[in-house]
C-alpha positions in Angstrom: -10.2 -48.1 -42.3 -10.0 -50.7 -45.1 -12.9 -51.3 -47.5 -15.1 -54.3 -46.9 -15.1 -56.9 -49.6 -17.6 -59.8 -49.6 -16.9 -63.0 -51.5 -19.6 -65.7 -51.7 -19.2 -69.3 -53.0 -22.4 -71.1 -53.8 -21.4 -73.7 -56.3 -19.6 -77.0 -56.5 -17.7 -76.6 -59.7 -14.2 -75.3 -60.5 -16.0 -72.3 -62.1 -17.3 -71.4 -58.6 -14.2 -72.1 -56.4 -11.4 -70.7 -58.6 -12.8 -67.2 -58.8 -13.9 -67.3 -55.2 -10.3 -68.1 -54.1 -8.7 -65.7 -56.6 -10.9 -62.8 -55.6 -10.7 -63.6 -51.9 -6.9 -63.9 -51.8 -6.5 -60.8 -54.0 -8.6 -58.8 -51.6 -6.7 -60.2 -48.6 -3.4 -59.3 -50.3 -4.7 -55.8 -50.8 -5.7 -55.7 -47.1 -9.4 -55.4 -47.6 -11.6 -56.2 -44.7 -12.6 -59.6 -46.3 -15.8 -61.5 -45.6 -15.8 -64.8 -47.3 -18.7 -67.3 -46.9 -19.4 -70.7 -48.4 -23.1 -71.5 -48.7 -24.4 -75.1 -48.8 -23.9 -75.6 -52.6 -20.3 -74.5 -52.3 -19.5 -76.1 -49.0 -17.7 -79.1 -50.3 -14.7 -76.9 -51.1 -14.1 -76.5 -47.3 -13.8 -80.2 -46.7 -10.5 -82.0 -46.4 -9.2 -83.4 -49.8 -11.7 -81.6 -52.1 -9.4 -78.9 -53.4 -6.8 -81.5 -53.9 -9.1 -83.4 -56.2 -9.4 -80.3 -58.4 -5.7 -80.2 -59.1 -4.3 -77.1 -60.7 -6.6 -76.0 -63.5 -4.7 -75.0 -66.7 -3.5 -71.4 -66.6 -4.7 -71.0 -63.0 -3.0 -70.9 -59.6 -3.1 -73.9 -57.4 -6.4 -73.8 -55.3 -4.8 -75.4 -52.2 -2.1 -72.8 -52.2 -4.7 -70.0 -52.7 -6.8 -71.3 -49.7 -3.7 -71.7 -47.5 -2.6 -68.1 -48.4 -6.1 -66.8 -47.5 -5.9 -68.5 -44.1 -2.3 -67.2 -43.6 -3.5 -63.7 -44.3 -5.6 -64.2 -41.2 -8.8 -63.5 -43.0 -12.1 -65.0 -41.9 -13.6 -67.9 -43.9 -17.2 -68.8 -42.9 -19.2 -71.9 -43.6 -22.9 -71.3 -43.6 -24.5 -73.2 -40.7 -27.2 -74.6 -43.0 -24.6 -76.6 -44.8 -24.0 -78.9 -41.8 -27.4 -80.6 -42.1 -28.1 -79.8 -45.8 -24.8 -81.4 -47.0 -24.3 -83.8 -44.1 -21.1 -82.1 -43.0 -19.3 -82.9 -39.7 -17.3 -79.9 -38.6 -14.3 -82.2 -37.9 -14.1 -82.8 -41.7 -13.4 -79.2 -42.5 -10.0 -78.6 -44.1 -8.9 -76.0 -41.5 -9.8 -75.5 -37.9 -10.0 -71.7 -38.4 -13.1 -72.0 -40.6 -16.0 -70.4 -38.7 -19.5 -71.9 -38.8 -22.0 -69.1 -38.7 -25.6 -68.3 -39.6 -26.2 -66.1 -42.6 -27.8 -63.2 -40.7 -24.8 -63.0 -38.4 -22.5 -62.9 -41.5 -24.7 -60.2 -43.1 -24.6 -58.0 -40.0 -20.8 -58.3 -39.9 -20.4 -57.6 -43.6 -23.2 -55.0 -43.7 -21.3 -52.0 -45.2 -19.4 -54.0 -47.8 -18.7 -51.9 -50.9 -17.7 -54.9 -53.1 -19.6 -58.1 -53.4 -18.7 -61.0 -55.6 -20.8 -64.2 -55.9 -19.6 -67.3 -57.6 
C-alpha cells in the first residue's frame, strides 16, 4: 500500500500555488496516495484562467502543465466546500470537472493516516 501524502493550498500567491503543484505532482509521480485540498484562500487557483495569468515563473515549471499532469495521474483534487460561498465560486467555473467539492471533515477522514503533510 502506498504512503498517504497530504498537500494543502491556502493562499492566493505564486508562493502558495507553485509549491502546492510541485509537491502534489511529485507525490503523484511517485505513486503516493495523494490527498490535495484547496481551502478558501487558495481556491482561486482552481478557477478557469487563473493559472494562466500566473504564466511560467522564472526557473519553475509551467503551473498549467503541472495541474494537468496531476489530473492525468488520476489523483484527487478537492475544493473545500466553504470556498463556494466564502469566495463566491460557482462550480461551473472550476478549471476541471474532476475537481471534487468536499467538506473538510470528510477530507480529513479520508486522509487520516497521512504520513506526509505539506501546507502552502
